[in-house]
Every structure is written in C-alpha cells, then in structure tokens.
N, C-alpha and C positions, 0 to 999 in steps of 0.2 A: 302326480307329483304337485302340478301347478295348482290344483285344487287345494291340496294341503297348505301350499303357501298362502293362498288367498284367505284360508281361514285363521292362519297365525296373524296375518296383517289387520284381518278385521277385529280380532282381539286385543291387539295391541301388545306391547312387550310384557313379559312376565318377569317378575323379581322375587328372589328368594330373599326374604326379610327375616331379621332376627329380633325378637322383643325380650328384653330383660325386665322381671319384675321384681321391685325391691323386697329383700327378704326371701326370695325363691333361690333354689339351688342352682338352676341353670335356664337360659333362655329358651323360649317357644320359637321354632321357625316353620315358617309356612310360605307357599308361594301366592303372589297376589298380581294382579295386573297393576301396571304402573300408574293407570288413570282412575285407581280405587281410591275413593274417598277416605280421610282419616278416620271419621265415623265409623265406617264399615270395617276398617282394620281393627280398630279398638273392640268393636263388637266380636269379631272373629277370635281375637286374641283372648278374650275373657272367656270365650264359650270354650276355647281350646284348653285353657288353664284349668277350667271347672272340671271337663271331661276327664282331664288326667288326674283328677284328685290332689292337684298340688296344695301346698301349704306356704304360706297363711291363707285362709279362705278369704277371698275378695267378694266385694260388693258387685252385683251383676249389671247395674245401672252404667251404661258407658258415658253418661253425662259427667259422671263422677271422676273420670279420668282424663289424662293428657299424654300425649306421644312426645317425647323429647328426643332428640338426637344429640348425645354428648358431643360429637366431634363437628356439628354444625353450628353451634353457638348456644345461646341460652333461651331462645324463643321456642316454645312448643310449636307442634305442627297442628294447625287450625282443623277442626273436624271437617271443613268444606274444602281444605286443600287436598290435592291428589298426593298419593304416598310418593309417587315418582318426582314430584316437583323439586324436592331439595337436592336430589342425586345421591342419597345414602341409604344404606340398607340394615343399619344397626340403630336401633331405638331402645328407649327405656319408657316404660309404662308406670305413671307416678298418678296418684290420688291428687286431686285439685286441692289446694288449701281453702280451708274454711276461714270465711271473712266474719269477723265479729264486729258488730257495730255498737257502740256505747252512746247512749243518749244521756245527757245530764240535764236535768230541768233546773 
C-alpha cells in the first residue's frame, strides 16, 4: 500500500479534462497529469480526435491551435504552461487566427 502511494506521489495529480472542438458534436475527455504542458495536451487531443474519425477534419499540426478556458478569461493557455496551472478542467480547442500583413509602397 505504501509503495502504491509513493508511485502516485511521483506521478503528480491526475486530472480528467474535457476539450470541446468548434463544430464537433461533443467534447473529448481524457486523463492527464496536472504538470503536463499545454502543447502535449493539444497533441493528445488532436490525435484522439483523428482516431475517433470526428468531423470536421482538422489539421494535425499542434502549432496551429490554442487551448482556451471559457470560464477563466479570454487568454489562451500557453504551450509551455502546465495544464493544472489555471485550476480548470474544461477547455476549448480553437485554430489560431491567421494574421495578414499588407504592405503598401
């Protein structure tokens, strides 16, 4: 029993998170360590989404997406922040906006 508790302490706390994709019918839920980086969570979410054959079909490049928490404010979770740093478990995965730069000579 003591050995089992030491393993859990070494792993850190685990969280069941829910990620909603715009245009998809329902969220994806999976368990992550609270010290998992945002980039790794986005990667796992995109792979799960693709494995389930969900629609609409999304790009697989994690650099094109951001994790938002609708209840925590308007800022997206940074790729280098840990998933447990803001204390929420419900997220929305959105595509990063394309920035167009116009040059006029």
